[in-house]
PQR file of N, CA, C, O and H, with PARSE charges and radii, in Angstrom:
ATOM      1  N   MET A   1       1.061  -1.049   0.199 -0.4000 1.5000
ATOM      2  CA  MET A   1       0.152  -0.166   0.063 -0.0000 2.0000
ATOM      3  C   MET A   1       1.180   1.220  -0.051  0.5500 1.7000
ATOM      4  O   MET A   1       2.181   1.490   0.613 -0.5500 1.4000
ATOM      5  N   ASP A   2       0.616   1.870  -0.999 -0.4000 1.5000
ATOM      6  CA  ASP A   2       1.611   3.240  -1.072 -0.0000 2.0000
ATOM      7  C   ASP A   2       0.544   4.624  -0.939  0.5500 1.7000
ATOM      8  O   ASP A   2      -0.554   4.787  -1.471 -0.5500 1.4000
ATOM      9  H   ASP A   2      -0.197   1.651  -1.538  0.4000 1.0000
ATOM     10  N   ILE A   3       1.252   5.463  -0.096 -0.4000 1.5000
ATOM     11  CA  ILE A   3       0.488   6.774   0.173 -0.0000 2.0000
ATOM     12  C   ILE A   3       0.742   7.693  -1.218  0.5500 1.7000
ATOM     13  O   ILE A   3       1.938   7.982  -1.257 -0.5500 1.4000
ATOM     14  H   ILE A   3       2.144   5.331   0.336  0.4000 1.0000
ATOM     15  N   THR A   4       0.160   8.137  -2.142 -0.4000 1.5000
ATOM     16  CA  THR A   4       0.144   8.880  -2.788 -0.0000 2.0000
ATOM     17  C   THR A   4      -0.557  10.078  -2.923  0.5500 1.7000
ATOM     18  O   THR A   4      -1.721  10.151  -2.530 -0.5500 1.4000
ATOM     19  H   THR A   4      -0.811   7.902  -2.111  0.4000 1.0000
ATOM     20  N   ARG A   5       0.222  11.370  -3.618 -0.4000 1.5000
ATOM     21  CA  ARG A   5      -0.277  12.675  -3.501 -0.0000 2.0000
ATOM     22  C   ARG A   5      -0.542  13.480  -4.804  0.5500 1.7000
ATOM     23  O   ARG A   5       0.232  13.330  -5.749 -0.5500 1.4000
ATOM     24  H   ARG A   5       1.167  11.311  -3.938  0.4000 1.0000
ATOM     25  N   THR A   6      -1.454  14.208  -4.886 -0.4000 1.5000
ATOM     26  CA  THR A   6      -1.900  14.929  -6.223 -0.0000 2.0000
ATOM     27  C   THR A   6      -2.083  16.194  -6.041  0.5500 1.7000
ATOM     28  O   THR A   6      -1.399  16.699  -5.150 -0.5500 1.4000
ATOM     29  H   THR A   6      -2.083  14.329  -4.118  0.4000 1.0000
ATOM     30  N   GLU A   7      -2.979  17.039  -6.758 -0.4000 1.5000
ATOM     31  CA  GLU A   7      -3.578  18.133  -6.683 -0.0000 2.0000
ATOM     32  C   GLU A   7      -5.165  18.015  -6.981  0.5500 1.7000
ATOM     33  O   GLU A   7      -5.555  17.460  -8.008 -0.5500 1.4000
ATOM     34  H   GLU A   7      -3.534  16.629  -7.481  0.4000 1.0000
ATOM     35  N   CYS A   8      -5.782  18.391  -6.331 -0.4000 1.5000
ATOM     36  CA  CYS A   8      -7.400  18.541  -6.917 -0.0000 2.0000
ATOM     37  C   CYS A   8      -7.787  19.200  -7.748  0.5500 1.7000
ATOM     38  O   CYS A   8      -7.819  20.431  -7.758 -0.5500 1.4000
ATOM     39  H   CYS A   8      -5.466  18.842  -5.496  0.4000 1.0000
ATOM     40  N   PRO A   9      -8.233  18.259  -8.790 -0.5600 1.5000
ATOM     41  CA  PRO A   9      -8.682  19.218  -9.794  0.2800 2.0000
ATOM     42  C   PRO A   9      -9.960  20.285  -9.503  0.5500 1.7000
ATOM     43  O   PRO A   9     -10.155  21.070 -10.432 -0.5500 1.4000
ATOM     44  N   GLN A  10     -10.614  20.382  -8.652 -0.4000 1.5000
ATOM     45  CA  GLN A  10     -11.708  20.975  -8.304 -0.0000 2.0000
ATOM     46  C   GLN A  10     -11.144  22.448  -7.558  0.5500 1.7000
ATOM     47  O   GLN A  10     -11.689  23.493  -7.915 -0.5500 1.4000
ATOM     48  H   GLN A  10     -10.456  19.744  -7.898  0.4000 1.0000
ATOM     49  N   CYS A  11     -10.127  22.495  -6.598 -0.4000 1.5000
ATOM     50  CA  CYS A  11     -10.158  23.152  -5.959 -0.0000 2.0000
ATOM     51  C   CYS A  11      -8.751  23.551  -5.920  0.5500 1.7000
ATOM     52  O   CYS A  11      -8.399  24.713  -5.719 -0.5500 1.4000
ATOM     53  H   CYS A  11      -9.685  21.647  -6.308  0.4000 1.0000
ATOM     54  N   GLY A  12      -7.847  22.443  -6.142 -0.4000 1.5000
ATOM     55  CA  GLY A  12      -6.150  22.947  -6.621 -0.0000 2.0000
ATOM     56  C   GLY A  12      -5.770  22.529  -5.173  0.5500 1.7000
ATOM     57  O   GLY A  12      -4.563  22.768  -5.132 -0.5500 1.4000
ATOM     58  H   GLY A  12      -8.134  21.499  -6.305  0.4000 1.0000
ATOM     59  N   SER A  13      -6.041  22.167  -4.286 -0.4000 1.5000
ATOM     60  CA  SER A  13      -5.568  21.968  -3.011 -0.0000 2.0000
ATOM     61  C   SER A  13      -4.612  20.648  -3.106  0.5500 1.7000
ATOM     62  O   SER A  13      -4.854  19.809  -3.974 -0.5500 1.4000
ATOM     63  H   SER A  13      -7.021  21.972  -4.319  0.4000 1.0000
ATOM     64  N   GLU A  14      -3.584  20.487  -2.251 -0.4000 1.5000
ATOM     65  CA  GLU A  14      -2.903  19.213  -2.129 -0.0000 2.0000
ATOM     66  C   GLU A  14      -3.412  18.150  -1.462  0.5500 1.7000
ATOM     67  O   GLU A  14      -3.578  18.170  -0.243 -0.5500 1.4000
ATOM     68  H   GLU A  14      -3.387  21.169  -1.547  0.4000 1.0000
ATOM     69  N   VAL A  15      -3.685  17.192  -2.174 -0.4000 1.5000
ATOM     70  CA  VAL A  15      -4.580  15.649  -1.882 -0.0000 2.0000
ATOM     71  C   VAL A  15      -3.950  14.465  -1.659  0.5500 1.7000
ATOM     72  O   VAL A  15      -3.543  13.884  -2.665 -0.5500 1.4000
ATOM     73  H   VAL A  15      -3.550  17.176  -3.164  0.4000 1.0000
ATOM     74  N   THR A  16      -3.733  13.868  -0.413 -0.4000 1.5000
ATOM     75  CA  THR A  16      -2.973  12.905  -0.353 -0.0000 2.0000
ATOM     76  C   THR A  16      -3.918  11.171  -0.420  0.5500 1.7000
ATOM     77  O   THR A  16      -5.142  11.276  -0.341 -0.5500 1.4000
ATOM     78  H   THR A  16      -4.064  14.340   0.404  0.4000 1.0000
ATOM     79  N   GLY A  17      -3.467  10.025  -0.527 -0.4000 1.5000
ATOM     80  CA  GLY A  17      -4.589   8.889  -0.817 -0.0000 2.0000
ATOM     81  C   GLY A  17      -3.906   7.824  -0.562  0.5500 1.7000
ATOM     82  O   GLY A  17      -2.717   7.867  -0.246 -0.5500 1.4000
ATOM     83  H   GLY A  17      -2.472   9.940  -0.591  0.4000 1.0000
ATOM     84  N   LEU A  18      -4.665   6.626  -0.685 -0.4000 1.5000
ATOM     85  CA  LEU A  18      -3.933   5.308  -0.811 -0.0000 2.0000
ATOM     86  C   LEU A  18      -4.428   4.692  -2.187  0.5500 1.7000
ATOM     87  O   LEU A  18      -5.518   4.686  -2.759 -0.5500 1.4000
ATOM     88  H   LEU A  18      -5.631   6.592  -0.942  0.4000 1.0000
ATOM     89  N   ASN A  19      -2.801   4.022  -2.569 -0.4000 1.5000
ATOM     90  CA  ASN A  19      -2.801   3.787  -3.830 -0.0000 2.0000
ATOM     91  C   ASN A  19      -3.557   4.649  -5.298  0.5500 1.7000
ATOM     92  O   ASN A  19      -4.012   3.997  -6.237 -0.5500 1.4000
ATOM     93  H   ASN A  19      -1.916   4.027  -2.105  0.4000 1.0000
ATOM     94  N   GLY A  20      -3.572   5.910  -5.270 -0.4000 1.5000
ATOM     95  CA  GLY A  20      -4.247   6.520  -6.460 -0.0000 2.0000
ATOM     96  C   GLY A  20      -5.397   7.151  -6.205  0.5500 1.7000
ATOM     97  O   GLY A  20      -5.916   7.909  -7.025 -0.5500 1.4000
ATOM     98  H   GLY A  20      -3.202   6.439  -4.506  0.4000 1.0000
ATOM     99  N   ARG A  21      -5.975   6.854  -4.863 -0.4000 1.5000
ATOM    100  CA  ARG A  21      -7.610   6.865  -4.457 -0.0000 2.0000
ATOM    101  C   ARG A  21      -7.670   8.030  -3.884  0.5500 1.7000
ATOM    102  O   ARG A  21      -6.877   8.216  -2.961 -0.5500 1.4000
ATOM    103  H   ARG A  21      -5.554   6.239  -4.197  0.4000 1.0000
ATOM    104  N   TYR A  22      -8.480   8.980  -4.207 -0.4000 1.5000
ATOM    105  CA  TYR A  22      -8.442  10.395  -3.692 -0.0000 2.0000
ATOM    106  C   TYR A  22      -9.649  10.781  -2.855  0.5500 1.7000
ATOM    107  O   TYR A  22     -10.727  10.229  -3.072 -0.5500 1.4000
ATOM    108  H   TYR A  22      -9.124   8.829  -4.957  0.4000 1.0000
ATOM    109  N   ALA A  23      -9.537  11.580  -2.035 -0.4000 1.5000
ATOM    110  CA  ALA A  23     -10.993  12.477  -1.609 -0.0000 2.0000
ATOM    111  C   ALA A  23     -10.219  13.822  -1.299  0.5500 1.7000
ATOM    112  O   ALA A  23      -9.226  13.811  -0.571 -0.5500 1.4000
ATOM    113  H   ALA A  23      -8.661  12.029  -1.859  0.4000 1.0000
ATOM    114  N   CYS A  24     -10.622  14.782  -1.777 -0.4000 1.5000
ATOM    115  CA  CYS A  24     -10.593  16.292  -1.009 -0.0000 2.0000
ATOM    116  C   CYS A  24     -11.574  16.567   0.290  0.5500 1.7000
ATOM    117  O   CYS A  24     -12.803  16.566   0.212 -0.5500 1.4000
ATOM    118  H   CYS A  24     -11.428  14.790  -2.369  0.4000 1.0000
ATOM    119  N   ALA A  25     -10.928  16.771   1.326 -0.4000 1.5000
ATOM    120  CA  ALA A  25     -11.582  17.185   2.526 -0.0000 2.0000
ATOM    121  C   ALA A  25     -11.895  18.563   2.254  0.5500 1.7000
ATOM    122  O   ALA A  25     -12.929  18.835   2.863 -0.5500 1.4000
ATOM    123  H   ALA A  25      -9.930  16.772   1.389  0.4000 1.0000
ATOM    124  N   LEU A  26     -11.469  19.538   1.620 -0.4000 1.5000
ATOM    125  CA  LEU A  26     -12.018  21.025   1.232 -0.0000 2.0000
ATOM    126  C   LEU A  26     -12.927  21.053   0.334  0.5500 1.7000
ATOM    127  O   LEU A  26     -13.773  21.927   0.527 -0.5500 1.4000
ATOM    128  H   LEU A  26     -10.629  19.316   1.124  0.4000 1.0000
ATOM    129  N   CYS A  27     -13.098  20.281  -0.777 -0.4000 1.5000
ATOM    130  CA  CYS A  27     -14.675  20.586  -1.651 -0.0000 2.0000
ATOM    131  C   CYS A  27     -15.312  19.123  -1.927  0.5500 1.7000
ATOM    132  O   CYS A  27     -16.196  18.974  -2.771 -0.5500 1.4000
ATOM    133  H   CYS A  27     -12.411  19.571  -0.934  0.4000 1.0000
ATOM    134  N   GLY A  28     -14.892  18.248  -1.293 -0.4000 1.5000
ATOM    135  CA  GLY A  28     -15.431  17.259  -1.597 -0.0000 2.0000
ATOM    136  C   GLY A  28     -15.112  16.562  -2.822  0.5500 1.7000
ATOM    137  O   GLY A  28     -16.130  15.925  -3.093 -0.5500 1.4000
ATOM    138  H   GLY A  28     -14.174  18.370  -0.607  0.4000 1.0000
ATOM    139  N   TRP A  29     -14.461  16.403  -3.479 -0.4000 1.5000
ATOM    140  CA  TRP A  29     -14.168  15.663  -4.840 -0.0000 2.0000
ATOM    141  C   TRP A  29     -13.688  14.647  -4.532  0.5500 1.7000
ATOM    142  O   TRP A  29     -13.146  14.571  -3.429 -0.5500 1.4000
ATOM    143  H   TRP A  29     -13.634  16.921  -3.259  0.4000 1.0000
ATOM    144  N   VAL A  30     -13.734  13.276  -5.593 -0.4000 1.5000
ATOM    145  CA  VAL A  30     -13.039  12.291  -4.938 -0.0000 2.0000
ATOM    146  C   VAL A  30     -12.915  11.502  -6.538  0.5500 1.7000
ATOM    147  O   VAL A  30     -13.844  11.454  -7.344 -0.5500 1.4000
ATOM    148  H   VAL A  30     -14.174  13.338  -6.489  0.4000 1.0000
ATOM    149  N   ASN A  31     -11.529  10.914  -6.750 -0.4000 1.5000
ATOM    150  CA  ASN A  31     -11.928  10.230  -8.131 -0.0000 2.0000
ATOM    151  C   ASN A  31     -12.750   8.814  -8.121  0.5500 1.7000
ATOM    152  O   ASN A  31     -13.505   8.203  -7.364 -0.5500 1.4000
ATOM    153  H   ASN A  31     -10.774  10.953  -6.094  0.4000 1.0000
ATOM    154  N   HIS A  32     -12.238   8.678  -9.230 -0.4000 1.5000
ATOM    155  CA  HIS A  32     -13.037   7.111  -9.773 -0.0000 2.0000
ATOM    156  C   HIS A  32     -12.228   6.144  -8.822  0.5500 1.7000
ATOM    157  O   HIS A  32     -11.086   6.494  -8.527 -0.5500 1.4000
ATOM    158  H   HIS A  32     -11.625   9.173  -9.845  0.4000 1.0000
ATOM    159  N   TRP A  33     -12.884   4.567  -8.150 -0.4000 1.5000
ATOM    160  CA  TRP A  33     -12.061   3.750  -7.981 -0.0000 2.0000
ATOM    161  C   TRP A  33     -11.068   3.074  -8.630  0.5500 1.7000
ATOM    162  O   TRP A  33      -9.980   2.545  -8.403 -0.5500 1.4000
ATOM    163  H   TRP A  33     -13.812   4.283  -8.390  0.4000 1.0000
ATOM    164  N   SER A  34     -12.033   3.337  -9.750 -0.4000 1.5000
ATOM    165  CA  SER A  34     -11.015   2.741 -10.621 -0.0000 2.0000
ATOM    166  C   SER A  34      -9.892   3.240 -11.323  0.5500 1.7000
ATOM    167  O   SER A  34      -9.321   2.594 -12.201 -0.5500 1.4000
ATOM    168  H   SER A  34     -12.917   3.767  -9.934  0.4000 1.0000
ATOM    169  N   GLN A  35      -9.515   4.536 -10.905 -0.4000 1.5000
ATOM    170  CA  GLN A  35      -8.291   5.472 -11.147 -0.0000 2.0000
ATOM    171  C   GLN A  35      -7.014   5.175 -10.312  0.5500 1.7000
ATOM    172  O   GLN A  35      -6.060   5.953 -10.295 -0.5500 1.4000
ATOM    173  H   GLN A  35      -9.980   5.061 -10.192  0.4000 1.0000
ATOM    174  N   GLY A  36      -7.051   3.892  -9.555 -0.4000 1.5000
ATOM    175  CA  GLY A  36      -6.348   3.657  -8.458 -0.0000 2.0000
ATOM    176  C   GLY A  36      -5.096   2.959  -9.122  0.5500 1.7000
ATOM    177  O   GLY A  36      -5.223   2.496 -10.255 -0.5500 1.4000
ATOM    178  H   GLY A  36      -7.826   3.260  -9.569  0.4000 1.0000
ATOM    179  N   THR A  37      -3.969   2.874  -8.498 -0.4000 1.5000
ATOM    180  CA  THR A  37      -2.461   2.045  -8.654 -0.0000 2.0000
ATOM    181  C   THR A  37      -2.582   0.846  -8.786  0.5500 1.7000
ATOM    182  O   THR A  37      -1.908   0.269  -9.640 -0.5500 1.4000
ATOM    183  H   THR A  37      -3.866   3.250  -7.577  0.4000 1.0000
ATOM    184  N   ALA A  38      -3.755  -0.066  -7.721 -0.4000 1.5000
ATOM    185  CA  ALA A  38      -3.433  -1.070  -7.603 -0.0000 2.0000
ATOM    186  C   ALA A  38      -4.705  -1.652  -7.319  0.5500 1.7000
ATOM    187  O   ALA A  38      -5.449  -0.904  -6.684 -0.5500 1.4000
ATOM    188  H   ALA A  38      -4.302   0.403  -7.028  0.4000 1.0000
ATOM    189  N   ASP A  39      -5.132  -2.693  -7.589 -0.4000 1.5000
ATOM    190  CA  ASP A  39      -6.634  -3.728  -7.396 -0.0000 2.0000
ATOM    191  C   ASP A  39      -7.059  -3.209  -6.162  0.5500 1.7000
ATOM    192  O   ASP A  39      -6.313  -3.016  -5.202 -0.5500 1.4000
ATOM    193  H   ASP A  39      -4.528  -3.300  -8.105  0.4000 1.0000
ATOM    194  N   LEU A  40      -8.233  -2.990  -6.196 -0.4000 1.5000
ATOM    195  CA  LEU A  40      -8.817  -3.400  -4.966 -0.0000 2.0000
ATOM    196  C   LEU A  40      -8.871  -4.742  -4.256  0.5500 1.7000
ATOM    197  O   LEU A  40      -8.915  -5.760  -4.947 -0.5500 1.4000
ATOM    198  H   LEU A  40      -8.840  -3.146  -6.976  0.4000 1.0000
ATOM    199  N   PRO A  41      -8.871  -4.855  -2.401 -0.5600 1.5000
ATOM    200  CA  PRO A  41      -9.144  -6.443  -2.528  0.2800 2.0000
ATOM    201  C   PRO A  41     -10.622  -6.968  -2.425  0.5500 1.7000
ATOM    202  O   PRO A  41     -11.510  -6.118  -2.354 -0.5500 1.4000
ATOM    203  N   GLY A  42     -10.859  -7.908  -2.414 -0.4000 1.5000
ATOM    204  CA  GLY A  42     -11.861  -8.942  -2.654 -0.0000 2.0000
ATOM    205  C   GLY A  42     -12.571  -8.770  -1.167  0.5500 1.7000
ATOM    206  O   GLY A  42     -11.785  -8.570  -0.241 -0.5500 1.4000
ATOM    207  H   GLY A  42     -10.138  -8.598  -2.471  0.4000 1.0000
ATOM    208  N   ALA A  43     -14.002  -8.828  -0.847 -0.4000 1.5000
ATOM    209  CA  ALA A  43     -14.596  -8.694   0.450 -0.0000 2.0000
ATOM    210  C   ALA A  43     -14.068  -9.991   1.221  0.5500 1.7000
ATOM    211  O   ALA A  43     -14.357  -9.958   2.417 -0.5500 1.4000
ATOM    212  H   ALA A  43     -14.640  -8.990  -1.600  0.4000 1.0000
ATOM    213  N   GLU A  44     -13.232 -11.331   0.743 -0.4000 1.5000
ATOM    214  CA  GLU A  44     -12.939 -12.136   1.300 -0.0000 2.0000
ATOM    215  C   GLU A  44     -11.488 -11.785   2.095  0.5500 1.7000
ATOM    216  O   GLU A  44     -10.914 -12.516   2.903 -0.5500 1.4000
ATOM    217  H   GLU A  44     -12.997 -11.358  -0.229  0.4000 1.0000
ATOM    218  N   GLU A  45     -11.121 -10.623   1.688 -0.4000 1.5000
ATOM    219  CA  GLU A  45      -9.700 -10.358   2.082 -0.0000 2.0000
ATOM    220  C   GLU A  45      -9.756  -9.450   2.746  0.5500 1.7000
ATOM    221  O   GLU A  45      -8.692  -9.047   3.215 -0.5500 1.4000
ATOM    222  H   GLU A  45     -11.588 -10.029   1.032  0.4000 1.0000
ATOM    223  N   ASP A  46     -11.357  -8.535   3.170 -0.4000 1.5000
ATOM    224  CA  ASP A  46     -11.111  -7.430   4.403 -0.0000 2.0000
ATOM    225  C   ASP A  46     -11.596  -8.065   5.525  0.5500 1.7000
ATOM    226  O   ASP A  46     -12.640  -8.706   5.646 -0.5500 1.4000
ATOM    227  H   ASP A  46     -12.221  -8.863   2.789  0.4000 1.0000
ATOM    228  N   PRO A  47     -10.373  -7.725   6.678 -0.5600 1.5000
ATOM    229  CA  PRO A  47     -10.591  -8.290   7.972  0.2800 2.0000
ATOM    230  C   PRO A  47     -11.551  -7.784   8.838  0.5500 1.7000
ATOM    231  O   PRO A  47     -11.725  -8.109  10.012 -0.5500 1.4000
ATOM    232  N   ASP A  48     -12.279  -6.807   8.054 -0.4000 1.5000
ATOM    233  CA  ASP A  48     -13.322  -6.279   9.024 -0.0000 2.0000
ATOM    234  C   ASP A  48     -14.612  -6.064   8.006  0.5500 1.7000
ATOM    235  O   ASP A  48     -15.299  -5.043   8.039 -0.5500 1.4000
ATOM    236  H   ASP A  48     -12.137  -6.543   7.100  0.4000 1.0000
ATOM    237  N   GLY A  49     -14.876  -7.303   6.984 -0.4000 1.5000
ATOM    238  CA  GLY A  49     -15.652  -7.307   6.194 -0.0000 2.0000
ATOM    239  C   GLY A  49     -16.840  -8.149   7.068  0.5500 1.7000
ATOM    240  O   GLY A  49     -16.414  -8.557   8.149 -0.5500 1.4000
ATOM    241  H   GLY A  49     -14.318  -8.133   6.957  0.4000 1.0000
ATOM    242  N   PRO A  50     -18.075  -8.435   6.818 -0.5600 1.5000
ATOM    243  CA  PRO A  50     -19.075  -9.273   7.205  0.2800 2.0000
ATOM    244  C   PRO A  50     -18.590 -10.597   7.058  0.5500 1.7000
ATOM    245  O   PRO A  50     -18.019 -10.791   5.985 -0.5500 1.4000
ATOM    246  N   GLU A  51     -18.669 -11.759   7.991 -0.4000 1.5000
ATOM    247  CA  GLU A  51     -18.490 -13.248   7.867 -0.0000 2.0000
ATOM    248  C   GLU A  51     -19.351 -13.800   6.542  0.5500 1.7000
ATOM    249  O   GLU A  51     -20.478 -13.430   6.213 -0.5500 1.4000
ATOM    250  H   GLU A  51     -19.133 -11.601   8.862  0.4000 1.0000
ATOM    251  N   PRO A  52     -18.732 -14.524   6.054 -0.5600 1.5000
ATOM    252  CA  PRO A  52     -19.433 -15.194   4.892  0.2800 2.0000
ATOM    253  C   PRO A  52     -20.931 -15.720   5.315  0.5500 1.7000
ATOM    254  O   PRO A  52     -21.069 -16.016   6.502 -0.5500 1.4000
ATOM    255  N   GLU A  53     -21.962 -15.849   4.525 -0.4000 1.5000
ATOM    256  CA  GLU A  53     -22.926 -16.678   4.446 -0.0000 2.0000
ATOM    257  C   GLU A  53     -22.945 -17.823   4.676  0.5500 1.7000
ATOM    258  O   GLU A  53     -22.373 -18.282   3.687 -0.5500 1.4000
ATOM    259  H   GLU A  53     -21.851 -15.608   3.561  0.4000 1.0000
ATOM    260  N   ILE A  54     -23.216 -18.678   5.324 -0.4000 1.5000
ATOM    261  CA  ILE A  54     -23.053 -20.246   5.222 -0.0000 2.0000
ATOM    262  C   ILE A  54     -24.671 -20.427   4.735  0.5500 1.7000
ATOM    263  O   ILE A  54     -25.679 -19.988   5.288 -0.5500 1.4000
ATOM    264  H   ILE A  54     -23.681 -18.304   6.127  0.4000 1.0000
ATOM    265  N   VAL A  55     -24.555 -21.187   3.568 -0.4000 1.5000
ATOM    266  CA  VAL A  55     -26.106 -21.514   2.882 -0.0000 2.0000
ATOM    267  C   VAL A  55     -25.962 -23.141   3.410  0.5500 1.7000
ATOM    268  O   VAL A  55     -24.964 -23.862   3.440 -0.5500 1.4000
ATOM    269  H   VAL A  55     -23.736 -21.543   3.118  0.4000 1.0000
ATOM    270  N   PRO A  56     -27.369 -23.410   3.809 -0.5600 1.5000
ATOM    271  CA  PRO A  56     -26.905 -24.928   4.328  0.2800 2.0000
ATOM    272  C   PRO A  56     -27.487 -25.363   2.465  0.5500 1.7000
ATOM    273  O   PRO A  56     -28.027 -24.549   1.715 -0.5500 1.4000
ATOM    274  N   PRO A  57     -27.168 -26.833   2.116 -0.5600 1.5000
ATOM    275  CA  PRO A  57     -27.727 -27.252   1.100  0.2800 2.0000
ATOM    276  C   PRO A  57     -28.878 -27.701   0.803  0.5500 1.7000
ATOM    277  O   PRO A  57     -29.477 -28.099   1.802 -0.5500 1.4000
ATOM    278  N   ALA A  58     -29.652 -27.845  -0.510 -0.4000 1.5000
ATOM    279  CA  ALA A  58     -30.553 -27.803  -0.843 -0.0000 2.0000
ATOM    280  C   ALA A  58     -31.198 -28.962  -0.664  0.5500 1.7000
ATOM    281  O   ALA A  58     -30.489 -29.889  -1.055 -0.5500 1.4000
ATOM    282  H   ALA A  58     -29.166 -27.522  -1.322  0.4000 1.0000
ATOM    283  N   PRO A  59     -32.525 -29.420  -0.126 -0.5600 1.5000
ATOM    284  CA  PRO A  59     -32.729 -30.993  -0.128  0.2800 2.0000
ATOM    285  C   PRO A  59     -33.323 -31.480  -1.392  0.5500 1.7000
ATOM    286  O   PRO A  59     -33.955 -30.794  -2.195 -0.5500 1.4000
ATOM    287  N   PRO A  60     -33.038 -32.790  -1.484 -0.5600 1.5000
ATOM    288  CA  PRO A  60     -32.988 -33.692  -2.671  0.2800 2.0000
ATOM    289  C   PRO A  60     -34.300 -33.303  -3.193  0.5500 1.7000
ATOM    290  O   PRO A  60     -35.337 -33.056  -2.578 -0.5500 1.4000
ATOM    291  N   VAL A  61     -34.039 -33.296  -4.517 -0.4000 1.5000
ATOM    292  CA  VAL A  61     -35.338 -33.098  -5.851 -0.0000 2.0000
ATOM    293  C   VAL A  61     -35.834 -34.208  -5.653  0.5500 1.7000
ATOM    294  O   VAL A  61     -35.041 -35.145  -5.753 -0.5500 1.4000
ATOM    295  H   VAL A  61     -33.196 -33.497  -5.017  0.4000 1.0000
ATOM    296  N   GLN A  62     -37.152 -34.517  -5.339 -0.4000 1.5000
ATOM    297  CA  GLN A  62     -38.019 -35.819  -5.362 -0.0000 2.0000
ATOM    298  C   GLN A  62     -39.274 -35.399  -6.298  0.5500 1.7000
ATOM    299  O   GLN A  62     -39.932 -34.360  -6.248 -0.5500 1.4000
ATOM    300  H   GLN A  62     -37.796 -33.757  -5.258  0.4000 1.0000
ATOM    301  N   GLY A  63     -39.423 -36.570  -7.212 -0.4000 1.5000
ATOM    302  CA  GLY A  63     -40.677 -36.565  -8.115 -0.0000 2.0000
ATOM    303  C   GLY A  63     -42.040 -36.664  -7.795  0.5500 1.7000
ATOM    304  O   GLY A  63     -42.286 -36.833  -6.601 -0.5500 1.4000
ATOM    305  H   GLY A  63     -38.888 -37.415  -7.252  0.4000 1.0000
ATOM    306  N   PRO A  64     -43.091 -36.593  -8.661 -0.5600 1.5000
ATOM    307  CA  PRO A  64     -44.450 -37.091  -8.047  0.2800 2.0000
ATOM    308  C   PRO A  64     -43.891 -38.893  -7.669  0.5500 1.7000
ATOM    309  O   PRO A  64     -43.100 -39.787  -7.970 -0.5500 1.4000
ATOM    310  N   PRO A  65     -45.148 -38.447  -6.695 -0.5600 1.5000
ATOM    311  CA  PRO A  65     -45.502 -40.441  -6.033  0.2800 2.0000
ATOM    312  C   PRO A  65     -45.836 -41.159  -7.389  0.5500 1.7000
ATOM    313  O   PRO A  65     -46.496 -40.615  -8.275 -0.5500 1.4000
ATOM    314  N   HIS A  66     -45.326 -42.421  -7.473 -0.4000 1.5000
ATOM    315  CA  HIS A  66     -45.544 -43.589  -8.355 -0.0000 2.0000
ATOM    316  C   HIS A  66     -47.242 -44.027  -8.066  0.5500 1.7000
ATOM    317  O   HIS A  66     -47.713 -44.484  -7.025 -0.5500 1.4000
ATOM    318  H   HIS A  66     -44.789 -42.863  -6.754  0.4000 1.0000
ATOM    319  N   ARG A  67     -47.910 -43.734  -9.283 -0.4000 1.5000
ATOM    320  CA  ARG A  67     -49.282 -44.630  -9.293 -0.0000 2.0000
ATOM    321  C   ARG A  67     -48.891 -46.124  -9.651  0.5500 1.7000
ATOM    322  O   ARG A  67     -47.989 -46.367 -10.453 -0.5500 1.4000
ATOM    323  H   ARG A  67     -47.527 -43.363 -10.128  0.4000 1.0000
ATOM    324  N   ARG A  68     -49.721 -47.244  -8.924 -0.4000 1.5000
ATOM    325  CA  ARG A  68     -49.937 -48.577  -9.453 -0.0000 2.0000
ATOM    326  C   ARG A  68     -50.973 -48.703 -10.320  0.5500 1.7000
ATOM    327  O   ARG A  68     -51.230 -49.799 -10.820 -0.5500 1.4000
ATOM    328  H   ARG A  68     -50.454 -47.047  -8.273  0.4000 1.0000
TER
END
C-alpha cells in the first residue's frame, strides 16, 4: 500500500490518498475507484468485512409419487 499525492482538480489543494485513490476534504471531490494504481482487495480479503453467509445445501429433489 502506497501513500500517494496529487493536486485536487476541483479546488487546487494538495490531496493525499492510498494507491492513487483520493478524496478532497476541502471541496468533497473524489476520483473514481478505477483510477487507483493497485487492484482493490475482494470482500474475502477484508479483515473488517462481514462473515461469509453459510448457505445450507438444498434438499434433494423428489419426483411425483408412483402410481400402481
